[in-house]
MIMIKE-82998 format. One record per residue (C-alpha): residue number from 0; chain; x, y, z. Coordinates in steps of 0.05 Angstrom, whole numbers, plus 5000, padded with zeros to 4 digits. Layout:
! MIMIKE-82998
<pt><i>NUM</i><ch>A</ch><u>X</u><v>Y</v><w>Z</w></pt>
...
This chain:
! MIMIKE-82998
<pt><i>0</i><ch>A</ch><u>5230</u><v>4770</v><w>4977</w></pt>
<pt><i>1</i><ch>A</ch><u>5203</u><v>4832</v><w>5012</w></pt>
<pt><i>2</i><ch>A</ch><u>5249</u><v>4891</v><w>5024</w></pt>
<pt><i>3</i><ch>A</ch><u>5246</u><v>4966</v><w>5034</w></pt>
<pt><i>4</i><ch>A</ch><u>5248</u><v>4999</v><w>4966</w></pt>
<pt><i>5</i><ch>A</ch><u>5307</u><v>5042</v><w>4947</w></pt>
<pt><i>6</i><ch>A</ch><u>5310</u><v>5104</v><w>4904</w></pt>
<pt><i>7</i><ch>A</ch><u>5339</u><v>5062</v><w>4847</w></pt>
<pt><i>8</i><ch>A</ch><u>5276</u><v>5019</v><w>4849</w></pt>
<pt><i>9</i><ch>A</ch><u>5229</u><v>5076</v><w>4830</w></pt>
<pt><i>10</i><ch>A</ch><u>5233</u><v>5061</v><w>4755</w></pt>
<pt><i>11</i><ch>A</ch><u>5218</u><v>4987</v><w>4765</w></pt>
<pt><i>12</i><ch>A</ch><u>5160</u><v>5004</v><w>4811</w></pt>
<pt><i>13</i><ch>A</ch><u>5127</u><v>5050</v><w>4760</w></pt>
<pt><i>14</i><ch>A</ch><u>5095</u><v>4994</v><w>4719</w></pt>
<pt><i>15</i><ch>A</ch><u>5065</u><v>4966</v><w>4783</w></pt>
<pt><i>16</i><ch>A</ch><u>5036</u><v>5035</v><w>4800</w></pt>
<pt><i>17</i><ch>A</ch><u>5004</u><v>5036</v><w>4732</w></pt>
<pt><i>18</i><ch>A</ch><u>4973</u><v>4967</v><w>4742</w></pt>
<pt><i>19</i><ch>A</ch><u>4947</u><v>4990</v><w>4810</w></pt>
<pt><i>20</i><ch>A</ch><u>4921</u><v>5057</v><w>4783</w></pt>
<pt><i>21</i><ch>A</ch><u>4878</u><v>5024</v><w>4730</w></pt>
<pt><i>22</i><ch>A</ch><u>4855</u><v>4964</v><w>4771</w></pt>
<pt><i>23</i><ch>A</ch><u>4834</u><v>5010</v><w>4829</w></pt>
<pt><i>24</i><ch>A</ch><u>4792</u><v>5053</v><w>4782</w></pt>
<pt><i>25</i><ch>A</ch><u>4835</u><v>5114</v><w>4793</w></pt>
<pt><i>26</i><ch>A</ch><u>4832</u><v>5130</v><w>4719</w></pt>
<pt><i>27</i><ch>A</ch><u>4766</u><v>5164</v><w>4734</w></pt>
<pt><i>28</i><ch>A</ch><u>4806</u><v>5218</v><w>4770</w></pt>
<pt><i>29</i><ch>A</ch><u>4864</u><v>5224</v><w>4721</w></pt>
<pt><i>30</i><ch>A</ch><u>4897</u><v>5185</v><w>4666</w></pt>
<pt><i>31</i><ch>A</ch><u>4958</u><v>5148</v><w>4691</w></pt>
<pt><i>32</i><ch>A</ch><u>5001</u><v>5185</v><w>4641</w></pt>
<pt><i>33</i><ch>A</ch><u>4979</u><v>5250</v><w>4674</w></pt>
<pt><i>34</i><ch>A</ch><u>4996</u><v>5221</v><w>4742</w></pt>
<pt><i>35</i><ch>A</ch><u>5064</u><v>5189</v><w>4730</w></pt>
<pt><i>36</i><ch>A</ch><u>5103</u><v>5247</v><w>4760</w></pt>
<pt><i>37</i><ch>A</ch><u>5059</u><v>5245</v><w>4822</w></pt>
<pt><i>38</i><ch>A</ch><u>5067</u><v>5170</v><w>4830</w></pt>
<pt><i>39</i><ch>A</ch><u>5142</u><v>5176</v><w>4824</w></pt>
<pt><i>40</i><ch>A</ch><u>5142</u><v>5233</v><w>4875</w></pt>
<pt><i>41</i><ch>A</ch><u>5099</u><v>5192</v><w>4922</w></pt>
<pt><i>42</i><ch>A</ch><u>5146</u><v>5132</v><w>4917</w></pt>
<pt><i>43</i><ch>A</ch><u>5207</u><v>5176</v><w>4930</w></pt>
<pt><i>44</i><ch>A</ch><u>5172</u><v>5207</v><w>4990</w></pt>
<pt><i>45</i><ch>A</ch><u>5155</u><v>5138</v><w>5018</w></pt>
<pt><i>46</i><ch>A</ch><u>5226</u><v>5115</v><w>5008</w></pt>
<pt><i>47</i><ch>A</ch><u>5260</u><v>5176</v><w>5039</w></pt>
<pt><i>48</i><ch>A</ch><u>5212</u><v>5199</v><w>5094</w></pt>
<pt><i>49</i><ch>A</ch><u>5219</u><v>5158</v><w>5158</w></pt>
<pt><i>50</i><ch>A</ch><u>5145</u><v>5167</v><w>5174</w></pt>
<pt><i>51</i><ch>A</ch><u>5127</u><v>5132</v><w>5108</w></pt>
<pt><i>52</i><ch>A</ch><u>5141</u><v>5064</v><w>5080</w></pt>
<pt><i>53</i><ch>A</ch><u>5152</u><v>5034</v><w>5011</w></pt>
<pt><i>54</i><ch>A</ch><u>5161</u><v>4958</v><w>5008</w></pt>
<pt><i>55</i><ch>A</ch><u>5180</u><v>4921</v><w>4945</w></pt>
<pt><i>56</i><ch>A</ch><u>5163</u><v>4848</v><w>4933</w></pt>
<pt><i>57</i><ch>A</ch><u>5208</u><v>4811</v><w>4884</w></pt>
<pt><i>58</i><ch>A</ch><u>5208</u><v>4741</v><w>4855</w></pt>
<pt><i>59</i><ch>A</ch><u>5269</u><v>4719</v><w>4816</w></pt>
<pt><i>60</i><ch>A</ch><u>5293</u><v>4791</v><w>4816</w></pt>
<pt><i>61</i><ch>A</ch><u>5230</u><v>4819</v><w>4784</w></pt>
<pt><i>62</i><ch>A</ch><u>5180</u><v>4864</v><w>4821</w></pt>
<pt><i>63</i><ch>A</ch><u>5114</u><v>4829</v><w>4835</w></pt>
<pt><i>64</i><ch>A</ch><u>5083</u><v>4875</v><w>4886</w></pt>
<pt><i>65</i><ch>A</ch><u>5091</u><v>4936</v><w>4931</w></pt>
<pt><i>66</i><ch>A</ch><u>5061</u><v>4969</v><w>4991</w></pt>
<pt><i>67</i><ch>A</ch><u>5062</u><v>5040</v><w>5015</w></pt>
<pt><i>68</i><ch>A</ch><u>5041</u><v>5067</v><w>5083</w></pt>
<pt><i>69</i><ch>A</ch><u>5044</u><v>5127</v><w>5128</w></pt>
<pt><i>70</i><ch>A</ch><u>5048</u><v>5134</v><w>5204</w></pt>
<pt><i>71</i><ch>A</ch><u>5022</u><v>5194</v><w>5243</w></pt>
<pt><i>72</i><ch>A</ch><u>4988</u><v>5213</v><w>5308</w></pt>
<pt><i>73</i><ch>A</ch><u>4912</u><v>5206</v><w>5306</w></pt>
<pt><i>74</i><ch>A</ch><u>4876</u><v>5272</v><w>5301</w></pt>
<pt><i>75</i><ch>A</ch><u>4837</u><v>5265</v><w>5366</w></pt>
<pt><i>76</i><ch>A</ch><u>4897</u><v>5243</v><w>5409</w></pt>
<pt><i>77</i><ch>A</ch><u>4968</u><v>5259</v><w>5387</w></pt>
<pt><i>78</i><ch>A</ch><u>4995</u><v>5210</v><w>5439</w></pt>
<pt><i>79</i><ch>A</ch><u>4967</u><v>5153</v><w>5397</w></pt>
<pt><i>80</i><ch>A</ch><u>5003</u><v>5136</v><w>5332</w></pt>
<pt><i>81</i><ch>A</ch><u>4972</u><v>5098</v><w>5275</w></pt>
<pt><i>82</i><ch>A</ch><u>5000</u><v>5068</v><w>5211</w></pt>
<pt><i>83</i><ch>A</ch><u>4957</u><v>5066</v><w>5149</w></pt>
<pt><i>84</i><ch>A</ch><u>4969</u><v>5026</v><w>5086</w></pt>
<pt><i>85</i><ch>A</ch><u>4959</u><v>5071</v><w>5026</w></pt>
<pt><i>86</i><ch>A</ch><u>4974</u><v>5022</v><w>4969</w></pt>
<pt><i>87</i><ch>A</ch><u>4976</u><v>4946</v><w>4969</w></pt>
<pt><i>88</i><ch>A</ch><u>4987</u><v>4915</v><w>4901</w></pt>
<pt><i>89</i><ch>A</ch><u>5007</u><v>4845</v><w>4880</w></pt>
<pt><i>90</i><ch>A</ch><u>5010</u><v>4828</v><w>4807</w></pt>
<pt><i>91</i><ch>A</ch><u>4957</u><v>4778</v><w>4786</w></pt>
<pt><i>92</i><ch>A</ch><u>5010</u><v>4726</v><w>4769</w></pt>
<pt><i>93</i><ch>A</ch><u>5038</u><v>4728</v><w>4840</w></pt>
<pt><i>94</i><ch>A</ch><u>4972</u><v>4726</v><w>4877</w></pt>
<pt><i>95</i><ch>A</ch><u>4961</u><v>4666</v><w>4922</w></pt>
<pt><i>96</i><ch>A</ch><u>5037</u><v>4656</v><w>4931</w></pt>
<pt><i>97</i><ch>A</ch><u>5041</u><v>4690</v><w>5000</w></pt>
<pt><i>98</i><ch>A</ch><u>5068</u><v>4757</v><w>4973</w></pt>
<pt><i>99</i><ch>A</ch><u>5007</u><v>4796</v><w>4999</w></pt>
<pt><i>100</i><ch>A</ch><u>5013</u><v>4766</v><w>5068</w></pt>
<pt><i>101</i><ch>A</ch><u>5088</u><v>4779</v><w>5070</w></pt>
<pt><i>102</i><ch>A</ch><u>5076</u><v>4852</v><w>5051</w></pt>
<pt><i>103</i><ch>A</ch><u>5023</u><v>4859</v><w>5105</w></pt>
<pt><i>104</i><ch>A</ch><u>5067</u><v>4826</v><w>5158</w></pt>
<pt><i>105</i><ch>A</ch><u>5124</u><v>4873</v><w>5140</w></pt>
<pt><i>106</i><ch>A</ch><u>5076</u><v>4932</v><w>5147</w></pt>
<pt><i>107</i><ch>A</ch><u>5055</u><v>4907</v><w>5217</w></pt>
<pt><i>108</i><ch>A</ch><u>5128</u><v>4901</v><w>5238</w></pt>
<pt><i>109</i><ch>A</ch><u>5144</u><v>4971</v><w>5212</w></pt>
<pt><i>110</i><ch>A</ch><u>5083</u><v>4999</v><w>5249</w></pt>
<pt><i>111</i><ch>A</ch><u>5109</u><v>4969</v><w>5313</w></pt>
<pt><i>112</i><ch>A</ch><u>5178</u><v>4999</v><w>5301</w></pt>
<pt><i>113</i><ch>A</ch><u>5144</u><v>5067</v><w>5289</w></pt>
<pt><i>114</i><ch>A</ch><u>5111</u><v>5061</v><w>5358</w></pt>
<pt><i>115</i><ch>A</ch><u>5041</u><v>5055</v><w>5329</w></pt>
<pt><i>116</i><ch>A</ch><u>4986</u><v>5023</v><w>5369</w></pt>
<pt><i>117</i><ch>A</ch><u>4939</u><v>5015</v><w>5309</w></pt>
<pt><i>118</i><ch>A</ch><u>4953</u><v>4994</v><w>5237</w></pt>
<pt><i>119</i><ch>A</ch><u>4899</u><v>4998</v><w>5184</w></pt>
<pt><i>120</i><ch>A</ch><u>4893</u><v>4973</v><w>5114</w></pt>
<pt><i>121</i><ch>A</ch><u>4837</u><v>4982</v><w>5063</w></pt>
<pt><i>122</i><ch>A</ch><u>4803</u><v>4943</v><w>5009</w></pt>
<pt><i>123</i><ch>A</ch><u>4786</u><v>4985</v><w>4948</w></pt>
<pt><i>124</i><ch>A</ch><u>4718</u><v>4968</v><w>4920</w></pt>
<pt><i>125</i><ch>A</ch><u>4747</u><v>4958</v><w>4850</w></pt>
<pt><i>126</i><ch>A</ch><u>4801</u><v>4910</v><w>4874</w></pt>
<pt><i>127</i><ch>A</ch><u>4758</u><v>4855</v><w>4904</w></pt>
<pt><i>128</i><ch>A</ch><u>4741</u><v>4872</v><w>4976</w></pt>
<pt><i>129</i><ch>A</ch><u>4726</u><v>4799</v><w>4993</w></pt>
<pt><i>130</i><ch>A</ch><u>4794</u><v>4775</v><w>4970</w></pt>
<pt><i>131</i><ch>A</ch><u>4832</u><v>4832</v><w>5004</w></pt>
<pt><i>132</i><ch>A</ch><u>4789</u><v>4826</v><w>5066</w></pt>
<pt><i>133</i><ch>A</ch><u>4805</u><v>4752</v><w>5070</w></pt>
<pt><i>134</i><ch>A</ch><u>4880</u><v>4768</v><w>5064</w></pt>
<pt><i>135</i><ch>A</ch><u>4875</u><v>4821</v><w>5119</w></pt>
<pt><i>136</i><ch>A</ch><u>4834</u><v>4777</v><w>5166</w></pt>
<pt><i>137</i><ch>A</ch><u>4884</u><v>4721</v><w>5156</w></pt>
<pt><i>138</i><ch>A</ch><u>4937</u><v>4770</v><w>5181</w></pt>
<pt><i>139</i><ch>A</ch><u>4898</u><v>4790</v><w>5243</w></pt>
<pt><i>140</i><ch>A</ch><u>4860</u><v>4851</v><w>5218</w></pt>
<pt><i>141</i><ch>A</ch><u>4787</u><v>4861</v><w>5235</w></pt>
<pt><i>142</i><ch>A</ch><u>4735</u><v>4901</v><w>5197</w></pt>
<pt><i>143</i><ch>A</ch><u>4721</u><v>4963</v><w>5237</w></pt>
<pt><i>144</i><ch>A</ch><u>4686</u><v>5010</v><w>5189</w></pt>
<pt><i>145</i><ch>A</ch><u>4669</u><v>5022</v><w>5117</w></pt>
<pt><i>146</i><ch>A</ch><u>4687</u><v>5086</v><w>5082</w></pt>
<pt><i>147</i><ch>A</ch><u>4640</u><v>5117</v><w>5032</w></pt>
<pt><i>148</i><ch>A</ch><u>4666</u><v>5168</v><w>4982</w></pt>
<pt><i>149</i><ch>A</ch><u>4632</u><v>5218</v><w>4936</w></pt>
<pt><i>150</i><ch>A</ch><u>4667</u><v>5246</v><w>4875</w></pt>
<pt><i>151</i><ch>A</ch><u>4660</u><v>5321</v><w>4870</w></pt>
<pt><i>152</i><ch>A</ch><u>4663</u><v>5355</v><w>4803</w></pt>
């Protein structure tokens, strides 16, 4: 089942944020333990701010995935709104069960409700870009650009 997360879900979402943090290679930026407060704040913001989204995927009452996103006008034309996925995580045991597709379809529906004309989602290089790309293409997304990043010290 996919549903909007509630404030009372934040504690049950925290173990998933830890899984995502380490799988995505974010530990190079900060240890998860140093980031817990920030993750909790991000989840709370996504739950309470109407321009943000936090979806929770559950199976048998247990969390198995989540998605966060933001919506905003694009910088070159404020008349055009975009929605951008910021985190998409499905626990390894729930992969292949349709949870990822359900999260993405809920994101698309939310983006439409927000009045967005574009919705984007990314594939972190540490999380298997081929697998995530296949999931996104299956749900109607097309590869438009690749983002390169440089860590600054």
